N, C-alpha and C positions, 0 to 999 in steps of 0.2 A: 690528121686528127691530133688534137691536143692530148698530151699524156696526162693521165690521172691515176691516183692511187687505186689499186684494185685491177688495173689492166694487165694483160699478158703482153710480153714483147718477145720477139725472136731475135737471137744474136748468133754469132758464129759458135758460141759455146752452148747453144740450145735455147729452150724456151724458159722464161722466168716470169714471175709475177711480182709486180711492184707492190710492196706490202705496207710501206710506212710513209716514206716522204720522198720528195724530189728536191734536191739541193742545187742551187746555182752558186758556183764558186768562181770568184774572180782571181785570175792568175796573171802575173806579169811575165810575158814571153817575148824575148828578143826585142825589147823596147815598146811593146804594145800590151795594153790591158785587154784580156779576153775573158769571156764568161763561159765556163764549162758547166754542163748540167750532168749531175750524177744522180743515179736512181738506186734507191735502197731495195735490195731483194734478200731472200733467204734469212728471215728472222734477224734482221739487224746485223748480220755478219758479213755481208758482201754488197758491194756497189758495182754498178755497170755504168759506163759512159754512154750518154745519149747517142753519140755518133756511131756506136757499135750496133745500133738497132737495125735490123733488116726488115724492110716492109713496114706495114702499118700495124700499130698496136691495136688491141681489141679487148673488150671485157669478156668475150667468148673464146676460150682456148681453141675450139674447133676451127676458128677462122685463121689460125696460124699454121695449121697443118698443110704440108705441101706434098706433092707426088715425090716419092723417093724416101720420105721419112719412114722410120721403123716404129711400130707400135707394139706394146706388150699387152696381150690379152690376159687379164688377171684370172679369168675363169679356166682357161686352157693351159696357162703358163707357157704360151708360145709367142714368138715374135713374128709380126707380119709387116710386109712392106706396103705402103700406100700405093695403089695402082692407078687410081683415077679419082678426081674430084669434080663433081658437077654441081651447078647452082640452079635452083628452081627459079620461077618467075619473080619471086620476092628477093632473090639474091642469097637465100639460105643454102649453105653447102651440104652436099651429100658425099660422104667419103666411102670409097670402095677399097677394101683390102682383100687380097687373095680370093676368098669365097664369101665374104660377109660385107655388108654395108651398114653405115650409120646415117640415119636421116636427120638427127638432131643432136644437140649437145648432151641431153639427158641420156640417150642411148650410148653415146660415146663415153661419157664419164662412168656409166655403169659397167662397161666392158674393159676399158683401157686404164692402166695405172702408171704406165711409163711411156715416154716419148723420146726417141733418139732421132734428132734431126739429121738430115743428110749432111749438113755441115759438121756436126759432131762426128758422124761416122767417117767422114773424109779426114778429119783431124787425127783420129786414132787408128786409122787403117795402116797396115803395113804395105809398103810399095814393093812389089816383087821386082827384083832386079836392081834395087837400090843398095 
């Protein structure tokens, strides 16, 4: 899928929204000209490199959630781990956490205000015995 402003992307650092622009930058690297694509996120203060994107980008944030991600329920102020994701006949995801499920993005956005991806959790975890 072609990247467009307004899409969400998943990286090792988490989920980000492309907010402003996509820049192609030419660099001279060991005798070769290469084009790198940088994507602006977080209110013009941070860029990510296109090669760091994991999976497919989407305009719907719910499409980027994976089993093992941790979601914060803003109503209960609790964190829940995504247990299962199922898709209906149309390909729309249904996300199951602990005891609750979300059938569409509107339900999801009304209940969840933070996402910690499993990649983020792995990056910040303490390795016992290290």
